[in-house]
N, C-alpha and C positions, 0 to 999 in steps of 0.2 A: 504494500500498500504506500503510495506516493505522500509525502507530508503537503500538509497545505493550511492556511490559515483558519479556513471555515472549519475544517475537522479538528484543529487544536482548540478552537474556542468551543466547540460541542464538549470537550472533555474537561475543560477548566472549570473549577471551582469559583475561582476570583475573577472578576469583571476586569479585563486588561487589554490593551490595545495591542494585537497581534500583526505583524509585518512578515511576510514569507517571500523569499525570493529563490528563483531559480540558482542563479549563480552569483556569487559575492566574493569579495575579496577577503573579507573577515567580517563577520557577524558583530565582534567586538567595536571594528572600526565604523560599521554602519550605525551601530548602537550610539557611540559617541557623537557621530556627527547629528545623529537624531535628538540627542539631549540638548544640543547646544542651540536649539530652536524650538524645543517644546519643554513644556513641564509636565505634561503628562506620564505620570510614574504610579504605578510599575508599568512597564512597556516591555514588549518581547520582540525580537527580531530572530529569524530563522531562516536557513538557507539550506537548499538540498545538495548545495556544494560550494566549496570555498576554495579559491585560487590561492590564498596567503593566510592560512589559517594560523593563530598564533597561541603559543603555550607559555609558560612561565620562564623567566630566565633567557628570554629571546628565542626559545625553541619554535620550532614550526609545529603545528598540528596536522596530519596528513588528513585530509577531507574529501576523498572521492564521491562522486555523486552518487546519490541514493542508497548508499551503504553505510551511512553513519547520520547521526542527529547532531547537528550544529546549531547554538543558539545562544543568545545574549539576552539576559534580564538585565533590565534598568530598573535601580530602586532608589527612593529619594532618600539622601542622608539627613539623619535627624540632628540637629545642630547642639541639642541639649544631651548628647548621648555620647559614647564611645565607639558608635558606629563606624567612624571612619578607620578603625583598624581593619586592614585589608587581610590581614594573616587570621584574625578571628572570622571574619565573614568567610573566608576559605574554607576554614574548618567546618563552620556550620553547613555551608553550602556542599561540601563534601559528605556529610551524614545525609542531606537532602536528597543528593545524587545517588548515591549507595542503596539508600532505604528505596527509593523508586524503582531502580534497576530490579533490586531483590523482588519487590511486589510484582512487577509485570513479567520478568523473565524466569520468576521462580529460582533466583540464583542465593548465592551466600558470598557476597562482595566483601572484601578487606581494604584498608585504606592505608596507604604509605604517606608519612608527613612529607608535604604538608596538604597535597592536593592530588595524589593518583589514586584513582579507583582501580584495585585488582580482582581479578578471578583466576583462579588457580595459579596464582603468582604473576600473572601477565597483566600488562596496562590495558583496560578497556574504556577508561575515560579520565579526562583531565579538566582541569577548572583554571580561568584567569579572571582574578578580580582587579578591576581598574577604578580608580577615583577620579572623577571627572569634576574641575573646577570651574566656576563663572570667571567672567572677565576681570572680576575684583580679587581672584585667586581664592574665593570661599568655595568650599567642598558644595557641590551640587547634588552630586548621584555617585552611586557605586553600579558598576556594569560588573555582573558575573555572566563570564563567558564558560558556556560547557559544551564538551565534545565528546560524544559516546560511540564507540565502534559497535555498529549494529551486525552487519555482517560482512564487514571490511575483512578482505584477505590479500595477500600479495604485497604485503608492508614493504618500505624502502627498506634497504639494506642496512641502515644505521639503527634501525628500531624492530627488524625482523628477529623474531624468536624472543623479544620483550614485550610485544604488544600481541593483544587477541581481539576477539569479539564476544558480544553478548548472545549471539543469535537473533532469529526472526522475532520481532516484537514491533508492535504498531507504533511506529514513530509519533503518531498524533498524540495517542495515550500518553507514551512517555515523556514527551515534551511537555504535556500539560501537567501530569503528575510531578516533574520534576521542578517546573516552575511554581506550582502551588506549595510544595514541600519548602522550596527556598524563601517564597515568601513568608510562610509560617515560622520557620527557623530563625529568620532576618527579624520580624517583628518582635520575636522573643529573645534577640540574642542577649541581651542584659542579663536574662536570667540561666543563661548559660545550661539549658536544656537539652542541648546537642551534646554536651562535653561528655556524658557518660557512654553514649553510644560509640562517638568519636572515639573514646580510648580503646572501648570494646573491641571494635572494629581495627583497630592499628597495628600492624604488624611489626612496628618498631620496639615497642615497649619489651623491655626485658633483654633486647639484643645486642649485640656487638655490633657497633656502626663505624662506618669513616666517613669524614667530611673535610672539606678543604676551605681554608681562610688564608687569603692573601699568598696563595702557592705554597702554601704548608699544609700536607695530608695530616689529620688527627684521628687518632684512634680514641673511643669511649665507649659507654654503655649508655643506652638509652633508658631512663627509668621514669618519667613522667613527663605530662603535658598540661602546663600551667593555664590557667583563665584566659590568656591572651592568646592562647595557640602556640606558644613558644616550645619547643622541644627541650626538657631538662636532661643532662646528660650528666654523667660522671667520669671524670677525666684525670688521671693522675691523683686519684683520692679526692677529687675536688668536684662540686657540684658546679655546673655550667649551664648558662641558659641560650640556645639557638634559636634566634628570631627570624633567619633567613638562610636561605642556601640550598643546598642539594646533599642528600645523603646516600650512602650505600650502606647495605644490610648485608650481614653475614650471619644466617639464621642457624640457629642453635639446633642441633639433632635430638 
């Protein structure tokens, strides 16, 4: 079934504006442009194909036509809250996406800090959160970009063996479920309702990890995730908080 705005709207619990495109460079890019001239939040941008899909840390997100779900949800920033914390938003969005996939694809996904959704230890979904400010540099909205591999195969060489797909799922229903889940988690983000599930699903906790900072590779053990979404590790018998970056995990046998 092909994805389209009408079918997405039929599955949505929230009344939000949906724009669906056949081919687009990036749903996050389009969401940013749309947010600059609109105050209609939340809003949803969806595409059947991305020519320049983006992930965290400047990476690309492989987005072939009609084999994945590519969407961006635009959420209004609340000035009286800590919602500007993109990392925390990413964590709550990860729970929203993982639970939507599990519900509709009948899977049991896991999460790798901070934003990767895994199935059988392979990445099936990624999340990119971006803050948009107005002309006075005041935070205006947060864009939550989500990519999910549905039936994608023949991945590029750099991710072949590391990425997988969730299988045949109605993309319209999944898109709506993800959007509704994110809106709920985001509206309640300050209550940290998502954190229990985020920790339970996270494959990092209790594991030996490596991470790189300023060209130096560090070895540590991941022991917790704090309320801001930072990863707490023990390195050289001292606790340390990682608020950004990429980690590699050596799974305990």
